[in-house]
C-alpha positions as a printed Julia matrix, in Angstrom:
397×3 Matrix{Float64}:
   0.02    0.03   -0.06
   1.2     3.47   -0.65
   0.15    7.14    0.62
   1.06    9.82   -1.19
   0.31   13.5    -2.0
   1.32   14.22    1.79
   3.22   16.43    3.77
   5.29   14.04    6.11
   6.38   15.42    9.72
   9.37   12.63   10.18
  10.45   13.46   13.61
  13.93   12.38   12.73
  14.66   16.14   11.75
  13.11   16.26    8.52
  10.34   17.23    6.66
   8.97   15.88    3.26
   6.64   18.08    1.58
   4.33   16.38   -0.91
   5.7    13.39   -0.18
   4.96    9.08   -0.11
   5.65    6.25    2.48
   4.99    3.23    1.11
   4.4     0.11    3.67
   3.09   -3.34    4.55
   3.23   -4.39    7.98
   6.37   -1.9     8.09
   7.58    1.5     6.7
   9.19   -0.16    3.06
   9.63    3.14    1.87
   9.51    7.34    2.37
  10.08    9.65   -0.33
   9.08   13.25   -2.33
   7.78   13.5    -5.52
   8.54   10.34   -7.16
   5.16    8.54   -6.18
   4.47    5.54   -8.07
   1.94    2.81   -7.97
   3.12   -0.81   -8.29
   1.59   -3.52  -10.14
  -1.61   -4.43   -7.4
  -0.8    -2.25   -5.34
  -3.45    0.09   -3.13
  -3.35    4.01   -3.35
  -4.36    6.08   -0.73
  -4.3    10.04   -1.84
  -4.1    11.9     1.44
  -4.86   15.4    -0.41
  -2.3    17.66    0.84
  -2.76   16.73    4.6
  -0.08   15.86    6.96
   1.0    12.56    7.68
   2.98   11.91   11.8
   4.27    9.29   13.45
   1.84    7.36   15.87
   1.67    9.07   19.36
   3.0     7.13   22.39
   1.74    8.1    25.67
   5.01    6.79   27.86
   3.44    6.31   31.08
  -0.96    4.78   31.44
  -2.41    2.6    32.72
  -4.84    1.8    30.18
  -6.8    -1.85   30.4
  -5.71   -1.98   34.38
  -8.93    0.15   35.14
 -11.63   -1.05   33.3
 -13.41    2.3    31.78
 -17.06    2.95   34.0
 -16.2    -0.01   36.47
 -15.63    0.82   40.05
 -13.34   -2.27   41.92
 -14.97   -5.18   39.34
 -12.58   -3.46   37.06
  -9.5    -2.12   39.79
  -6.73   -4.11   38.57
  -3.76   -2.0    38.48
  -2.75   -2.03   42.82
  -2.65   -5.25   44.7
  -2.36   -3.04   47.79
  -2.03   -5.93   50.55
   1.69   -6.18   50.47
   3.79   -3.18   49.85
   6.29   -4.67   47.95
   5.19   -6.95   44.79
   7.71   -6.81   41.88
   6.04  -10.53   40.9
   3.15   -9.21   39.2
   3.0    -8.77   35.56
   1.61   -5.99   33.62
  -0.33   -7.98   31.35
  -2.13  -10.14   33.4
  -4.41   -7.67   34.48
  -4.8    -5.91   31.06
  -8.14   -5.53   29.99
  -7.85   -5.39   25.97
 -11.14   -5.4    25.35
 -11.47   -1.9    27.5
 -13.24    0.76   24.69
 -10.58    3.24   26.0
  -8.47    1.4    23.23
 -10.93    2.27   20.33
 -10.51    6.23   22.14
  -7.3     5.24   21.61
  -6.71    4.94   18.14
  -9.59    7.17   17.25
  -6.53   10.06   18.74
  -3.7     8.73   16.79
  -2.07    6.84   20.21
  -1.07    3.59   18.58
   1.77    2.61   21.55
   1.4     3.18   25.49
   3.59    1.74   28.0
   0.91    0.69   30.35
   0.77   -0.81   33.72
   0.45   -1.26   37.76
  -0.62    1.77   39.73
   1.21    3.19   42.61
   0.48    2.54   45.61
   3.0     0.22   46.21
   6.62    0.74   47.45
   7.67   -1.73   44.51
   4.47   -2.64   42.19
   5.03   -4.57   39.39
   5.83   -4.96   35.67
   4.59   -2.49   33.13
   4.34   -3.05   29.04
   4.9    -1.3    25.66
   1.97   -2.31   23.47
   0.0    -1.58   20.6
  -3.48    0.18   21.58
  -5.27   -2.11   18.04
  -4.69   -5.38   17.0
  -6.38   -8.39   18.88
  -8.62   -8.81   21.67
  -5.37  -11.14   23.33
  -3.28   -8.58   25.29
   0.01  -10.94   24.23
  -0.5   -10.0    20.52
  -0.75   -6.17   20.93
   3.26   -6.32   22.83
   5.85   -4.5    22.22
   7.84   -4.49   24.47
   7.62   -6.88   27.88
   8.64   -6.41   30.6
   9.48   -2.65   30.06
  10.1    -1.9    33.11
   9.34   -1.96   37.2
   7.23    0.1    39.17
   8.32    1.78   42.41
   6.7     4.48   43.8
   7.84    7.46   46.34
   5.77    9.7    48.56
   2.33    9.86   48.95
   0.46    7.41   47.58
   2.48    4.29   49.29
   2.42    6.17   52.33
  -1.95    7.1    52.29
  -2.53    3.47   51.33
  -0.45    1.78   53.79
  -1.59    4.31   56.82
  -4.97    3.59   56.46
  -4.53    0.18   57.6
  -1.83    1.04   60.23
   0.81   -1.34   58.82
   4.22   -0.41   57.39
   5.06    2.16   54.89
   4.29    5.38   57.03
   6.81    7.47   56.11
   8.78    8.29   53.09
  11.69    6.16   54.92
   9.85    3.02   55.44
   9.23    3.26   51.73
  12.72    3.86   50.6
  13.33    1.2    53.28
  11.59   -1.45   51.7
  12.22   -0.52   48.36
  16.16   -1.13   49.35
  15.88   -4.04   51.01
  13.97   -6.12   48.63
  16.65   -4.39   45.54
  19.61   -5.63   47.87
  18.17   -9.09   48.67
  17.55   -9.79   44.89
  20.89   -8.84   44.55
  22.43  -11.19   46.88
  20.25  -13.67   45.01
  21.62  -13.08   41.97
  25.23  -13.73   43.35
  24.21  -16.91   44.48
  22.77  -17.76   41.61
  26.09  -16.54   39.48
  27.99  -18.56   41.97
  25.79  -21.99   41.54
  26.17  -21.59   38.08
  30.19  -20.88   38.04
  29.9   -23.86   40.26
  28.18  -26.08   38.4
  29.36  -29.82   38.0
  32.55  -28.95   39.77
  33.81  -30.54   43.19
  33.13  -27.2    44.66
  29.01  -27.6    43.47
  26.8   -25.52   45.53
  22.98  -25.71   46.34
  20.71  -23.89   43.95
  19.1   -21.44   46.07
  15.17  -21.86   46.92
  13.25  -19.93   43.84
  12.37  -16.69   44.78
   9.47  -14.89   42.22
  10.34  -11.5    43.84
  14.04  -11.96   43.13
  13.39  -12.99   39.76
  11.36  -10.63   38.53
  13.87   -7.53   39.55
  17.08   -9.9    38.3
  16.75   -7.98   35.25
  17.15   -4.67   36.31
  21.32   -5.98   37.9
  21.39   -7.19   33.73
  24.57   -4.5    32.34
  24.05   -5.5    28.51
  20.51   -4.09   28.52
  19.02   -3.71   31.83
  15.71   -3.42   33.0
  14.35   -0.12   33.69
  13.68    0.83   36.71
  10.48    3.99   36.31
  10.11    5.86   39.89
   6.65    7.75   40.34
   8.04   10.81   41.87
   6.24   14.56   42.11
   7.48   16.16   45.32
  11.64   17.46   45.02
  12.63   15.95   47.83
  11.27   12.85   45.94
  12.68   12.66   43.09
  15.96   12.91   44.68
  15.07    9.72   46.59
  14.54    8.28   43.22
  17.73    8.87   41.73
  19.75    8.3    45.4
  18.28    4.4    44.97
  19.07    4.58   41.83
  22.76    5.13   42.11
  22.99    3.16   44.97
  22.13    0.07   42.8
  23.39    1.43   39.23
  19.7     1.16   38.1
  18.91    2.29   34.64
  16.12    4.78   36.06
  13.31    6.75   34.49
  11.13    9.66   36.96
   8.16    9.11   35.48
   5.98   12.41   36.56
   8.29   14.21   38.33
   6.06   16.88   38.83
   8.85   19.88   40.55
  11.15   18.48   38.38
  11.02   22.78   37.22
  11.75   23.89   40.59
  15.03   21.43   40.81
  15.59   21.48   37.14
  19.03   23.08   37.66
  19.72   20.17   39.62
  18.11   17.14   37.4
  20.89   18.69   34.6
  23.77   16.94   36.23
  22.52   13.64   36.51
  20.35   13.82   33.2
  17.47   11.43   33.98
  14.95   10.13   31.44
  12.22   11.99   32.49
   8.07   11.15   31.53
   6.22   14.41   32.02
   2.61   14.67   33.42
  -0.11   14.41   33.49
   0.33   17.9    32.4
  -3.5    18.53   32.0
  -5.13   17.99   35.44
  -5.25   19.9    38.61
  -3.82   19.93   41.77
  -5.7    17.43   43.96
  -3.69   16.07   45.99
  -0.61   18.08   48.61
   2.54   16.4    46.53
   1.27   18.26   43.17
   0.96   21.79   45.08
   3.09   22.66   42.35
   2.08   21.48   39.18
   1.58   23.67   36.02
   2.22   23.33   32.93
   4.91   25.54   32.69
   7.36   22.29   33.61
   7.81   21.05   30.46
   9.14   24.73   28.93
  11.54   24.87   31.96
  13.23   20.58   31.88
  13.41   21.86   27.97
  15.49   24.76   28.91
  17.79   22.98   31.12
  18.29   20.21   28.2
  17.32   17.52   29.54
  15.34   14.73   27.03
  11.42   14.12   28.21
   8.07   12.48   27.13
   4.31   13.48   28.05
   1.7    11.04   29.29
  -1.3    11.09   30.44
  -1.59    9.14   32.85
  -4.91    7.36   31.65
  -7.26    7.46   33.59
  -6.24   10.12   35.01
  -6.63   12.07   32.4
  -8.35   10.32   29.34
  -5.77    8.31   26.97
  -8.04   10.45   24.05
  -6.17   13.67   25.1
  -2.68   12.95   24.89
  -2.09   15.73   22.37
  -3.83   17.77   23.96
  -1.79   17.62   26.56
   1.03   18.23   23.98
  -0.81   21.25   23.45
  -1.2    22.85   26.95
   2.69   22.28   27.12
   3.45   24.68   24.32
   0.49   26.47   26.18
   3.17   26.93   28.69
   5.93   27.73   26.83
   6.89   25.0    25.4
   8.54   24.82   21.87
   5.7    22.76   19.1
   8.38   20.39   17.55
   9.65   19.48   21.56
   5.87   18.71   22.44
   5.36   16.47   19.12
   8.78   14.4    20.08
   7.72   14.28   23.81
   4.6    11.76   22.63
   7.02   10.55   19.33
  10.47   10.05   19.22
  11.38   10.4    22.64
   8.76    8.46   24.07
  10.27    5.83   22.14
  13.81    6.28   22.87
  13.02    6.61   26.8
  11.04    3.0    26.74
  13.66    1.61   24.4
  11.51    0.63   21.29
  13.08    3.13   18.76
  14.02    0.53   16.61
  10.19   -0.27   16.43
   8.19    3.46   16.68
   8.74    6.72   16.64
   9.81    7.89   13.65
   8.47    7.9    10.43
  11.72    5.99    8.79
  12.15    2.69    6.53
  12.03   -0.48    8.72
   9.74    1.06   11.64
   6.07   -0.25   11.93
   4.13    1.34    9.73
   1.9     2.95   12.63
   0.71    7.09   11.47
  -2.13    9.17   11.36
  -3.27   11.68    9.24
  -4.3    15.8    10.17
  -5.73   18.44    7.64
  -5.72   20.4    11.0
  -3.63   20.87   14.41
  -2.54   17.39   15.92
  -1.98   19.44   18.91
  -5.27   20.98   19.26
  -9.18   20.76   20.56
 -10.8    20.72   17.59
  -8.53   17.76   15.01
  -8.91   14.64   15.2
  -6.95   11.95   13.13
  -9.01   11.53    9.44
  -6.58    8.66    9.29
  -4.98    6.14   11.57
  -2.38    2.83   10.89
  -1.52    0.66   12.87
   1.28   -2.15   11.98
   0.09   -1.42    8.05
  -3.42   -1.94    8.81
  -6.13    1.25    8.11
  -8.65    1.37   11.66
  -9.73    4.91   11.03
 -10.54    6.33    7.5
 -12.65    9.1     7.38
 -10.81    9.99    3.72
 -13.86    8.18    1.94
 -16.46    9.97    3.69
 -15.53   13.22    2.83
 -15.2    14.37    6.77
């Protein structure tokens, strides 16, 4: 299939006027005026519209909290144990939740979704496509994509209500440290077992520990799994960095609400950051410094970031609107687009597949006649894995 007569925003630093994209499941070719149709190839005329990579929500809980349901559909927080790294998001994601359709209709073609923040250690996240199957296993782009850690108000509030540990920030950090230290020791014991296996010095294999097993990928020095730290307040942000350095973790700061207040300090570490939700109120104490100017301030200090909805905090279909609010707060429009395309893909470690319009990447894109970062315009065509899933062009809409 080929879509031609489109302006292509590749998000690689190049824009192609009156271009074309040839694709099957992946993009096979892009170019300018020399578009041609091969025998048996389906052609779509973009009518001069603008084509963008599929949008990516770098942190949300899509499918973990079913739309319009209460406890029956709440499957994101196992708040009966403060350390649950062994929990897997894929075992809770409901791919038939109607919010997947909301995502696709807004041009959001991939998300990083997973557990909530009631526990200091919550479990895993997965990067998935938002269309393609009713079975989540067939949507997976990367699994696990991260292990979720949570600092500050959320785990404190959860366990304070039950009069159990942790009820202070000290205890939250201590639980995380304790479990990471156990996982490190478990890894050392497993390495020793395999090193000596079959020799005269052979040692007993350590007893299986599901929690430690789940954390082992964090310590893979060649291709480490990322630690995603839920943190809003400045002191929690610094605690996340402190723990990550202590255990030599690859890490990402999620939310980073007070990041603008400490941007000069953050620049020293240059962490990966996922900001958001940009659209929302100051609904709890640690959000008192929430501002739509935060992305602009972080960018001013040269730190790369993505923007997220934290769905269902902000509904998934408003991801482009959250980026638009960042522009209203002073962020350059191109940087806002990067935050929901190429930057998000890089931070999630899936930029080899999605995030830009290039040959070899998954054929995920959307077509707009108006402004993608705005209130009134929605995509007129959306493609996921080479399949056209939204098409208003033939209807003349």
